[in-house]
N, C-alpha and C positions, 0 to 999 in steps of 0.2 A: 741557209740559216743564219736565226736570229743572233746577236750578239747580246749576251748577255753580261751586262756589265756591272748595272744599281741595281734590280731588279733583285734579287735574295739579299739587299739592304734595308729598303723597304719596308721587309717582315719582320724586322731587328728599331725603330727606325722610337717608337714607341716604349720599346723596355731600357733601349739607350735614354728616352729624356725621361721614365720614372728612376733607372740609376741615378741621376745625373741628379734628377731633385731629392731621392732619397741620402744624396752622398752632403749636397749644400744645406740639407737637409742638420746631419748629423752634426757638419763640422757646427753652424751658428747654435746648435743646439748646447757641444759640450761648451763654448763659448758662455752664453746663457746663465748654463748652468755654475760653471764655474767659479762667473763671478758676482753670482749671487752667493754660491759657499762661501767666498771668499769679503764680502758684507757682512754677511748676520754672522761667522767665524771669528769676524776679528776681534781682535780682543784692548790694541785704543794706544797696546801701549810701545808699539812703536810706528805710529804716526807722528811725523813734527813736529804738527799745531799740539798734539797735549804735550811735549815735553818743550814746552817754548812757554809753554800756561802751567806749567809747571815753577819750570826754571823762576818765573817773575810772582814777587808774592806780594800781596792784599794789603796796602796801606792799612796803616794802626788807626782806632778813631778810640780818643777814650772817653767823649762824650756824645752824649745820643744824638740825633741827627735824626729832622722829620722831613717826609721829601715832599712837598708841596707841591701841587701844579699851577699855576701859569699862564692866562690865555695874553 
């Protein structure tokens, strides 16, 4: 009699490969879509850089200043 240890697993190899690829792509798609969602829907009030920029007051200039480019 021939031993039948791994002959049944060979038929499932392609199916398991497709399931594995599906699970990996599902994980990455959820990660990428949630990242894009948070970037698009960010309102900017919670970021630290915006709070720092709002805290620093712009200097007041009473006279007109002309910009010039020198080489």
